[in-house]
py3Dmol code that shows the C-alpha trace and the ligand (Angstrom):
import py3Dmol

protein = """\
ATOM      1  CA  MET A   1      54.494  56.527 182.184  1.00  0.00           C
ATOM      2  CA  LYS A   2      54.352  54.540 185.358  1.00  0.00           C
ATOM      3  CA  THR A   3      52.080  51.534 185.914  1.00  0.00           C
ATOM      4  CA  ALA A   4      49.806  51.048 188.914  1.00  0.00           C
ATOM      5  CA  LEU A   5      48.171  47.707 189.673  1.00  0.00           C
ATOM      6  CA  ILE A   6      45.152  48.166 191.938  1.00  0.00           C
ATOM      7  CA  THR A   7      43.310  45.150 193.298  1.00  0.00           C
ATOM      8  CA  GLY A   8      39.559  45.349 193.769  1.00  0.00           C
ATOM      9  CA  SER A   9      39.481  48.395 191.482  1.00  0.00           C
ATOM     10  CA  THR A  10      36.211  47.705 189.685  1.00  0.00           C
ATOM     11  CA  SER A  11      34.204  48.929 192.703  1.00  0.00           C
ATOM     12  CA  GLY A  12      34.289  51.351 195.621  1.00  0.00           C
ATOM     13  CA  ILE A  13      37.586  52.663 196.984  1.00  0.00           C
ATOM     14  CA  GLY A  14      39.760  50.848 194.430  1.00  0.00           C
ATOM     15  CA  LEU A  15      37.808  52.368 191.555  1.00  0.00           C
ATOM     16  CA  GLY A  16      37.992  55.808 193.203  1.00  0.00           C
ATOM     17  CA  ILE A  17      41.784  55.482 193.545  1.00  0.00           C
ATOM     18  CA  ALA A  18      42.088  54.243 189.948  1.00  0.00           C
ATOM     19  CA  LYS A  19      40.239  57.320 188.686  1.00  0.00           C
ATOM     20  CA  GLU A  20      42.547  59.697 190.590  1.00  0.00           C
ATOM     21  CA  PHE A  21      45.590  57.910 189.121  1.00  0.00           C
ATOM     22  CA  ALA A  22      44.069  57.977 185.623  1.00  0.00           C
ATOM     23  CA  LYS A  23      43.300  61.714 185.890  1.00  0.00           C
ATOM     24  CA  THR A  24      47.005  62.527 186.302  1.00  0.00           C
ATOM     25  CA  LYS A  25      47.673  60.863 182.894  1.00  0.00           C
ATOM     26  CA  GLN A  26      50.969  59.676 184.397  1.00  0.00           C
ATOM     27  CA  TYR A  27      49.923  56.128 185.123  1.00  0.00           C
ATOM     28  CA  ASN A  28      48.677  53.174 183.152  1.00  0.00           C
ATOM     29  CA  VAL A  29      46.274  51.256 185.367  1.00  0.00           C
ATOM     30  CA  VAL A  30      45.831  47.528 185.828  1.00  0.00           C
ATOM     31  CA  PHE A  31      42.255  46.951 186.980  1.00  0.00           C
ATOM     32  CA  ASN A  32      41.184  43.900 188.953  1.00  0.00           C
ATOM     33  CA  GLY A  33      38.023  42.704 190.636  1.00  0.00           C
ATOM     34  CA  LEU A  34      35.185  40.238 190.462  1.00  0.00           C
ATOM     35  CA  GLU A  35      32.617  42.638 188.955  1.00  0.00           C
ATOM     36  CA  ALA A  36      31.254  41.278 185.660  1.00  0.00           C
ATOM     37  CA  ASN A  37      31.723  44.642 183.917  1.00  0.00           C
ATOM     38  CA  GLY A  38      35.413  44.960 184.869  1.00  0.00           C
ATOM     39  CA  GLN A  39      36.669  45.018 181.283  1.00  0.00           C
ATOM     40  CA  GLU A  40      34.128  47.726 180.365  1.00  0.00           C
ATOM     41  CA  ILE A  41      35.238  49.852 183.338  1.00  0.00           C
ATOM     42  CA  ALA A  42      38.900  49.517 182.319  1.00  0.00           C
ATOM     43  CA  ASP A  43      38.082  50.371 178.676  1.00  0.00           C
ATOM     44  CA  ALA A  44      35.941  53.388 179.619  1.00  0.00           C
ATOM     45  CA  ILE A  45      38.653  54.877 181.854  1.00  0.00           C
ATOM     46  CA  ALA A  46      41.326  54.337 179.181  1.00  0.00           C
ATOM     47  CA  LYS A  47      39.157  56.220 176.704  1.00  0.00           C
ATOM     48  CA  GLU A  48      38.162  59.012 179.084  1.00  0.00           C
ATOM     49  CA  TYR A  49      41.688  59.832 180.276  1.00  0.00           C
ATOM     50  CA  GLY A  50      43.806  58.750 177.302  1.00  0.00           C
ATOM     51  CA  ILE A  51      45.836  56.201 179.258  1.00  0.00           C
ATOM     52  CA  GLN A  52      46.360  52.469 178.763  1.00  0.00           C
ATOM     53  CA  THR A  53      44.577  50.013 181.015  1.00  0.00           C
ATOM     54  CA  MET A  54      44.102  46.296 181.348  1.00  0.00           C
ATOM     55  CA  PHE A  55      41.709  44.185 183.360  1.00  0.00           C
ATOM     56  CA  SER A  56      42.207  40.921 185.202  1.00  0.00           C
ATOM     57  CA  ASN A  57      39.588  39.029 187.184  1.00  0.00           C
ATOM     58  CA  ALA A  58      42.282  37.188 189.183  1.00  0.00           C
ATOM     59  CA  ASN A  59      40.800  35.825 192.382  1.00  0.00           C
ATOM     60  CA  MET A  60      42.610  37.021 195.519  1.00  0.00           C
ATOM     61  CA  LEU A  61      42.239  33.533 196.967  1.00  0.00           C
ATOM     62  CA  LYS A  62      44.236  31.924 194.143  1.00  0.00           C
ATOM     63  CA  ALA A  63      47.995  32.507 194.199  1.00  0.00           C
ATOM     64  CA  GLU A  64      48.462  31.183 190.649  1.00  0.00           C
ATOM     65  CA  GLU A  65      45.922  33.665 189.258  1.00  0.00           C
ATOM     66  CA  LEU A  66      47.645  36.519 191.084  1.00  0.00           C
ATOM     67  CA  ARG A  67      51.046  35.588 189.696  1.00  0.00           C
ATOM     68  CA  LYS A  68      49.527  35.316 186.206  1.00  0.00           C
ATOM     69  CA  MET A  69      47.984  38.802 186.555  1.00  0.00           C
ATOM     70  CA  VAL A  70      51.397  40.258 187.475  1.00  0.00           C
ATOM     71  CA  ASP A  71      53.075  38.451 184.554  1.00  0.00           C
ATOM     72  CA  GLU A  72      50.443  39.729 182.104  1.00  0.00           C
ATOM     73  CA  ALA A  73      50.765  43.281 183.409  1.00  0.00           C
ATOM     74  CA  VAL A  74      54.554  43.160 183.139  1.00  0.00           C
ATOM     75  CA  SER A  75      54.404  41.825 179.591  1.00  0.00           C
ATOM     76  CA  LYS A  76      51.936  44.579 178.587  1.00  0.00           C
ATOM     77  CA  PHE A  77      53.499  47.535 180.419  1.00  0.00           C
ATOM     78  CA  SER A  78      57.066  46.198 181.001  1.00  0.00           C
ATOM     79  CA  LYS A  79      56.950  46.973 184.751  1.00  0.00           C
ATOM     80  CA  ILE A  80      54.774  47.563 187.789  1.00  0.00           C
ATOM     81  CA  ASP A  81      55.808  50.668 189.726  1.00  0.00           C
ATOM     82  CA  VAL A  82      52.936  50.894 192.180  1.00  0.00           C
ATOM     83  CA  LEU A  83      51.014  48.027 193.777  1.00  0.00           C
ATOM     84  CA  ILE A  84      47.870  48.932 195.680  1.00  0.00           C
ATOM     85  CA  ASN A  85      46.500  46.052 197.715  1.00  0.00           C
ATOM     86  CA  ASN A  86      42.904  47.128 198.141  1.00  0.00           C
ATOM     87  CA  ALA A  87      40.566  44.162 197.519  1.00  0.00           C
ATOM     88  CA  GLY A  88      38.753  43.226 200.683  1.00  0.00           C
ATOM     89  CA  ILE A  89      35.616  41.779 202.190  1.00  0.00           C
ATOM     90  CA  GLN A  90      33.855  42.037 205.529  1.00  0.00           C
ATOM     91  CA  HIS A  91      31.672  39.774 207.655  1.00  0.00           C
ATOM     92  CA  VAL A  92      30.024  40.883 210.885  1.00  0.00           C
ATOM     93  CA  SER A  93      29.128  38.255 213.482  1.00  0.00           C
ATOM     94  CA  PRO A  94      29.685  37.417 217.167  1.00  0.00           C
ATOM     95  CA  ILE A  95      32.620  35.021 217.561  1.00  0.00           C
ATOM     96  CA  GLU A  96      30.520  32.020 218.595  1.00  0.00           C
ATOM     97  CA  ASP A  97      28.603  32.066 215.301  1.00  0.00           C
ATOM     98  CA  PHE A  98      31.419  33.294 213.057  1.00  0.00           C
ATOM     99  CA  PRO A  99      31.564  30.856 210.101  1.00  0.00           C
ATOM    100  CA  ASP A 100      34.982  29.184 209.622  1.00  0.00           C
ATOM    101  CA  GLU A 101      34.815  29.734 205.870  1.00  0.00           C
ATOM    102  CA  LYS A 102      34.224  33.493 206.338  1.00  0.00           C
ATOM    103  CA  TRP A 103      37.269  33.723 208.620  1.00  0.00           C
ATOM    104  CA  ASN A 104      39.434  31.967 206.015  1.00  0.00           C
ATOM    105  CA  ALA A 105      38.100  34.069 203.133  1.00  0.00           C
ATOM    106  CA  ILE A 106      38.690  37.338 204.991  1.00  0.00           C
ATOM    107  CA  ILE A 107      42.249  36.439 205.971  1.00  0.00           C
ATOM    108  CA  GLY A 108      42.915  35.141 202.439  1.00  0.00           C
ATOM    109  CA  ILE A 109      41.493  38.131 200.554  1.00  0.00           C
ATOM    110  CA  ASN A 110      42.390  40.976 202.937  1.00  0.00           C
ATOM    111  CA  LEU A 111      45.834  39.762 204.021  1.00  0.00           C
ATOM    112  CA  THR A 112      47.360  36.775 202.227  1.00  0.00           C
ATOM    113  CA  SER A 113      46.729  38.168 198.725  1.00  0.00           C
ATOM    114  CA  ALA A 114      48.932  41.163 199.630  1.00  0.00           C
ATOM    115  CA  PHE A 115      51.719  38.719 200.505  1.00  0.00           C
ATOM    116  CA  TYR A 116      51.465  36.895 197.150  1.00  0.00           C
ATOM    117  CA  LEU A 117      51.318  40.115 195.132  1.00  0.00           C
ATOM    118  CA  SER A 118      54.067  41.958 196.999  1.00  0.00           C
ATOM    119  CA  LYS A 119      56.287  38.921 196.531  1.00  0.00           C
ATOM    120  CA  ALA A 120      55.477  38.806 192.806  1.00  0.00           C
ATOM    121  CA  VAL A 121      56.351  42.481 192.134  1.00  0.00           C
ATOM    122  CA  TRP A 122      59.295  42.704 194.540  1.00  0.00           C
ATOM    123  CA  LYS A 123      62.129  41.474 192.283  1.00  0.00           C
ATOM    124  CA  GLY A 124      61.332  43.996 189.522  1.00  0.00           C
ATOM    125  CA  MET A 125      61.006  46.876 191.975  1.00  0.00           C
ATOM    126  CA  LYS A 126      64.299  45.955 193.600  1.00  0.00           C
ATOM    127  CA  GLU A 127      66.128  45.768 190.239  1.00  0.00           C
ATOM    128  CA  ARG A 128      64.780  49.158 189.126  1.00  0.00           C
ATOM    129  CA  LYS A 129      65.326  50.711 192.559  1.00  0.00           C
ATOM    130  CA  PHE A 130      61.807  52.073 192.611  1.00  0.00           C
ATOM    131  CA  GLY A 131      58.664  50.652 194.111  1.00  0.00           C
ATOM    132  CA  ARG A 132      55.594  51.818 195.961  1.00  0.00           C
ATOM    133  CA  ILE A 133      53.340  49.348 197.765  1.00  0.00           C
ATOM    134  CA  ILE A 134      50.258  50.837 199.370  1.00  0.00           C
ATOM    135  CA  ASN A 135      47.969  48.658 201.423  1.00  0.00           C
ATOM    136  CA  ILE A 136      44.414  49.815 201.994  1.00  0.00           C
ATOM    137  CA  ALA A 137      44.001  48.683 205.594  1.00  0.00           C
ATOM    138  CA  SER A 138      41.329  50.351 207.743  1.00  0.00           C
ATOM    139  CA  ALA A 139      40.797  52.257 210.967  1.00  0.00           C
ATOM    140  CA  HIS A 140      40.272  48.656 212.077  1.00  0.00           C
ATOM    141  CA  GLY A 141      43.989  48.099 211.432  1.00  0.00           C
ATOM    142  CA  LEU A 142      44.587  50.259 214.512  1.00  0.00           C
ATOM    143  CA  VAL A 143      41.577  49.708 216.747  1.00  0.00           C
ATOM    144  CA  ALA A 144      38.854  47.080 217.078  1.00  0.00           C
ATOM    145  CA  SER A 145      35.093  47.000 216.984  1.00  0.00           C
ATOM    146  CA  GLU A 146      33.067  44.091 218.306  1.00  0.00           C
ATOM    147  CA  PHE A 147      31.752  41.389 215.921  1.00  0.00           C
ATOM    148  CA  LYS A 148      34.475  42.005 213.320  1.00  0.00           C
ATOM    149  CA  SER A 149      37.092  39.534 214.593  1.00  0.00           C
ATOM    150  CA  ALA A 150      38.375  38.311 211.216  1.00  0.00           C
ATOM    151  CA  TYR A 151      38.356  41.756 209.618  1.00  0.00           C
ATOM    152  CA  VAL A 152      40.173  43.408 212.526  1.00  0.00           C
ATOM    153  CA  ALA A 153      42.712  40.548 212.619  1.00  0.00           C
ATOM    154  CA  SER A 154      43.312  40.845 208.856  1.00  0.00           C
ATOM    155  CA  LYS A 155      43.724  44.624 209.012  1.00  0.00           C
ATOM    156  CA  HIS A 156      46.038  44.566 212.059  1.00  0.00           C
ATOM    157  CA  GLY A 157      47.931  41.841 210.183  1.00  0.00           C
ATOM    158  CA  ILE A 158      48.400  43.964 207.104  1.00  0.00           C
ATOM    159  CA  VAL A 159      49.717  46.847 209.207  1.00  0.00           C
ATOM    160  CA  GLY A 160      52.404  44.502 210.601  1.00  0.00           C
ATOM    161  CA  PHE A 161      53.146  43.197 207.107  1.00  0.00           C
ATOM    162  CA  THR A 162      53.496  46.804 205.893  1.00  0.00           C
ATOM    163  CA  LYS A 163      56.097  47.621 208.548  1.00  0.00           C
ATOM    164  CA  THR A 164      58.133  44.503 207.774  1.00  0.00           C
ATOM    165  CA  LEU A 165      58.271  45.146 204.019  1.00  0.00           C
ATOM    166  CA  ALA A 166      59.110  48.812 204.648  1.00  0.00           C
ATOM    167  CA  LEU A 167      62.277  47.648 206.418  1.00  0.00           C
ATOM    168  CA  GLU A 168      63.128  45.147 203.688  1.00  0.00           C
ATOM    169  CA  GLY A 169      62.444  47.656 200.893  1.00  0.00           C
ATOM    170  CA  ALA A 170      64.329  50.627 202.341  1.00  0.00           C
ATOM    171  CA  PRO A 171      67.699  49.884 200.706  1.00  0.00           C
ATOM    172  CA  PHE A 172      66.021  49.689 197.275  1.00  0.00           C
ATOM    173  CA  ASN A 173      63.753  52.771 197.295  1.00  0.00           C
ATOM    174  CA  ILE A 174      60.740  50.516 197.740  1.00  0.00           C
ATOM    175  CA  THR A 175      58.377  52.197 200.190  1.00  0.00           C
ATOM    176  CA  VAL A 176      55.521  50.300 201.795  1.00  0.00           C
ATOM    177  CA  ASN A 177      52.695  52.063 203.594  1.00  0.00           C
ATOM    178  CA  ALA A 178      49.169  51.417 204.810  1.00  0.00           C
ATOM    179  CA  ILE A 179      46.218  53.778 204.627  1.00  0.00           C
ATOM    180  CA  CYS A 180      43.634  53.336 207.363  1.00  0.00           C
ATOM    181  CA  PRO A 181      40.297  54.791 206.230  1.00  0.00           C
ATOM    182  CA  GLY A 182      37.282  55.406 208.414  1.00  0.00           C
ATOM    183  CA  TYR A 183      33.895  54.782 206.828  1.00  0.00           C
ATOM    184  CA  VAL A 184      33.635  55.269 203.078  1.00  0.00           C
ATOM    185  CA  LYS A 185      30.271  54.948 201.373  1.00  0.00           C
ATOM    186  CA  THR A 186      30.906  52.021 199.031  1.00  0.00           C
ATOM    187  CA  PRO A 187      28.897  48.854 198.254  1.00  0.00           C
ATOM    188  CA  LEU A 188      30.738  47.140 201.158  1.00  0.00           C
ATOM    189  CA  VAL A 189      29.381  49.719 203.627  1.00  0.00           C
ATOM    190  CA  GLU A 190      25.963  50.115 202.026  1.00  0.00           C
ATOM    191  CA  LYS A 191      25.384  46.418 202.668  1.00  0.00           C
ATOM    192  CA  GLN A 192      26.398  46.894 206.320  1.00  0.00           C
ATOM    193  CA  ILE A 193      24.007  49.835 206.708  1.00  0.00           C
ATOM    194  CA  ALA A 194      21.115  47.716 205.475  1.00  0.00           C
ATOM    195  CA  ASP A 195      22.130  44.682 207.603  1.00  0.00           C
ATOM    196  CA  GLN A 196      22.604  46.746 210.766  1.00  0.00           C
ATOM    197  CA  ALA A 197      19.312  48.589 210.289  1.00  0.00           C
ATOM    198  CA  LYS A 198      17.588  45.226 210.209  1.00  0.00           C
ATOM    199  CA  ALA A 199      19.583  43.795 213.140  1.00  0.00           C
ATOM    200  CA  HIS A 200      19.059  46.826 215.422  1.00  0.00           C
ATOM    201  CA  ASN A 201      15.552  47.625 214.164  1.00  0.00           C
ATOM    202  CA  MET A 202      16.750  51.151 213.373  1.00  0.00           C
ATOM    203  CA  SER A 203      16.365  53.403 210.364  1.00  0.00           C
ATOM    204  CA  GLU A 204      19.295  53.459 207.955  1.00  0.00           C
ATOM    205  CA  SER A 205      20.034  57.115 208.759  1.00  0.00           C
ATOM    206  CA  ASP A 206      20.171  56.280 212.508  1.00  0.00           C
ATOM    207  CA  VAL A 207      22.624  53.454 211.742  1.00  0.00           C
ATOM    208  CA  VAL A 208      24.847  55.932 209.895  1.00  0.00           C
ATOM    209  CA  SER A 209      24.816  58.617 212.612  1.00  0.00           C
ATOM    210  CA  LYS A 210      24.470  56.522 215.805  1.00  0.00           C
ATOM    211  CA  VAL A 211      26.462  53.419 214.917  1.00  0.00           C
ATOM    212  CA  MET A 212      28.878  54.085 212.049  1.00  0.00           C
ATOM    213  CA  LEU A 213      29.976  57.696 212.267  1.00  0.00           C
ATOM    214  CA  TYR A 214      29.624  57.618 216.069  1.00  0.00           C
ATOM    215  CA  LYS A 215      33.361  56.926 216.421  1.00  0.00           C
ATOM    216  CA  GLN A 216      34.493  59.564 213.904  1.00  0.00           C
ATOM    217  CA  ALA A 217      34.910  63.147 215.142  1.00  0.00           C
ATOM    218  CA  VAL A 218      34.181  64.372 211.609  1.00  0.00           C
ATOM    219  CA  LYS A 219      30.623  63.187 211.006  1.00  0.00           C
ATOM    220  CA  ASP A 220      31.117  62.559 207.318  1.00  0.00           C
ATOM    221  CA  PHE A 221      32.035  59.580 205.216  1.00  0.00           C
ATOM    222  CA  VAL A 222      35.630  59.679 203.925  1.00  0.00           C
ATOM    223  CA  SER A 223      35.541  60.590 200.237  1.00  0.00           C
ATOM    224  CA  LEU A 224      37.001  58.562 197.393  1.00  0.00           C
ATOM    225  CA  GLU A 225      38.907  61.662 196.236  1.00  0.00           C
ATOM    226  CA  THR A 226      40.583  62.026 199.650  1.00  0.00           C
ATOM    227  CA  LEU A 227      41.737  58.420 199.513  1.00  0.00           C
ATOM    228  CA  GLY A 228      42.823  58.742 195.886  1.00  0.00           C
ATOM    229  CA  GLN A 229      44.903  61.840 196.620  1.00  0.00           C
ATOM    230  CA  THR A 230      46.453  60.263 199.742  1.00  0.00           C
ATOM    231  CA  THR A 231      47.422  57.226 197.693  1.00  0.00           C
ATOM    232  CA  LEU A 232      48.913  59.416 194.941  1.00  0.00           C
ATOM    233  CA  LEU A 233      51.046  61.215 197.522  1.00  0.00           C
ATOM    234  CA  LEU A 234      52.437  57.945 198.872  1.00  0.00           C
ATOM    235  CA  ALA A 235      53.076  56.735 195.306  1.00  0.00           C
ATOM    236  CA  SER A 236      55.004  59.846 194.275  1.00  0.00           C
ATOM    237  CA  ASP A 237      58.741  60.111 193.623  1.00  0.00           C
ATOM    238  CA  HIS A 238      59.027  62.537 196.555  1.00  0.00           C
ATOM    239  CA  ALA A 239      57.634  60.078 199.115  1.00  0.00           C
ATOM    240  CA  THR A 240      60.952  58.230 199.457  1.00  0.00           C
ATOM    241  CA  THR A 241      61.235  58.784 203.221  1.00  0.00           C
ATOM    242  CA  ILE A 242      57.608  58.055 204.012  1.00  0.00           C
ATOM    243  CA  THR A 243      57.614  54.342 204.701  1.00  0.00           C
ATOM    244  CA  GLY A 244      56.238  51.853 207.210  1.00  0.00           C
ATOM    245  CA  ILE A 245      53.364  54.071 208.296  1.00  0.00           C
ATOM    246  CA  ALA A 246      49.739  53.206 208.937  1.00  0.00           C
ATOM    247  CA  MET A 247      48.111  56.511 208.098  1.00  0.00           C
ATOM    248  CA  PRO A 248      44.646  57.135 209.514  1.00  0.00           C
ATOM    249  CA  VAL A 249      42.281  58.898 207.112  1.00  0.00           C
ATOM    250  CA  ASP A 250      39.412  58.455 209.484  1.00  0.00           C
ATOM    251  CA  GLY A 251      37.853  61.761 210.510  1.00  0.00           C
ATOM    252  CA  GLY A 252      39.649  61.671 213.865  1.00  0.00           C
ATOM    253  CA  TRP A 253      38.435  58.212 214.958  1.00  0.00           C
ATOM    254  CA  ASN A 254      41.948  57.213 216.078  1.00  0.00           C
ATOM    255  CA  ALA A 255      42.581  60.512 217.826  1.00  0.00           C
ATOM    256  CA  GLN A 256      40.262  59.480 220.638  1.00  0.00           C
TER     257      GLN A 256
END
"""
ligand_1 = """\
44
NAD
P 33.823 47.097 197.636
O 33.006 45.912 198.024
O 33.166 48.257 196.977
O 35.036 46.652 196.700
C 35.797 45.510 196.979
C 36.541 45.080 195.731
O 37.289 43.900 196.042
C 35.598 44.709 194.569
O 36.137 45.143 193.339
C 35.589 43.192 194.619
O 35.329 42.553 193.371
C 37.017 42.913 195.063
N 37.154 41.555 195.608
C 36.494 41.030 196.672
N 36.829 39.728 196.797
C 37.716 39.458 195.809
C 38.419 38.285 195.406
N 38.277 37.117 196.044
N 39.229 38.364 194.326
C 39.371 39.533 193.637
N 38.723 40.669 193.970
C 37.917 40.619 195.048
O 34.558 47.527 198.978
P 35.344 48.865 199.402
O 34.567 49.478 200.493
O 35.727 49.658 198.228
O 36.635 48.231 200.081
C 37.923 48.270 199.489
C 38.963 48.103 200.587
O 38.890 49.200 201.494
C 38.805 46.843 201.422
O 40.060 46.282 201.709
C 38.144 47.347 202.690
O 38.409 46.537 203.796
C 38.810 48.709 202.811
N 38.089 49.675 203.660
C 36.809 50.030 203.347
C 36.160 50.962 204.172
C 34.774 51.420 203.870
O 34.199 52.104 204.738
N 34.196 51.150 202.706
C 36.816 51.481 205.291
C 38.108 51.080 205.573
C 38.740 50.173 204.743
"""
view = py3Dmol.view(width=600, height=400)
view.addModel(protein, "pdb")
view.setStyle({"model": 0}, {"cartoon": {"style": "trace"}})
view.addModel(ligand_1, "xyz")
view.setStyle({"model": 1}, {"stick": {}})
view.zoomTo()
view.show()
């Protein structure tokens, strides 16, 4: 059995990826997130798929908690083979009103936490000559949209971080890649739909078709299964020569 640690996996994309990993029965899964029912989610998935799981509510803004989560996972499962840096937040605002504390939280959660965690798992991966680090960036890791300055900066940042670690990991069979999803219907996006409908005085369905999916050629949300399967591919033994990429899974948004 391999072990996958997935941050922000008690909601949305992280939970979707965790389920795809659990279904293979080849991974134990370390769950993480701030949702109050995190332990119940981890227990339910262990029972449903017959794998072992654990849960940690380590806060992405606290380096000590992140290091403790890695130590606990290593003492339970002996190693971490796959690290998926997925936890993330968003805040939408014109630059002149953008709150300083939101900027710092977005950079801390979306970018700096990946630095702390990659650093914490690196030594073990290097010794075992196997490691897979997969960063859930965004289409906004490749292009910008207005009013998302901190988010776009954090996601472009993680794409650069991905490339750097790919170079450092290459001699040790540690691959490091980013996945850049378009819109996925998760709590993070549902909140944006509601906020934008209010801000633009539009219906929620108009926000989806005229604002959100406007930039995607495929006028559909990206599914959790698609992201889970893409992540599994990058995590596999065969993916040794796929490293340092920022892979759009965005319905053609970046093709334009
Ligand atoms: P979500 O809100 O459903 O889930 C986010 C997860 O991160 C939750 O489990 C939450 O508890 C956790 N989290 C947030 N702050 C944390 C903190 N300080 N410490 C620990 N955990 C924390 O959001 P989602 O849509 O599933 O987003 C997951 C990732 O995918 C994010 O990095 C996001 O930027 C990225 N993404 C989302 C979309 C989309 O359309 N939903 C598109 C592209 C990229």
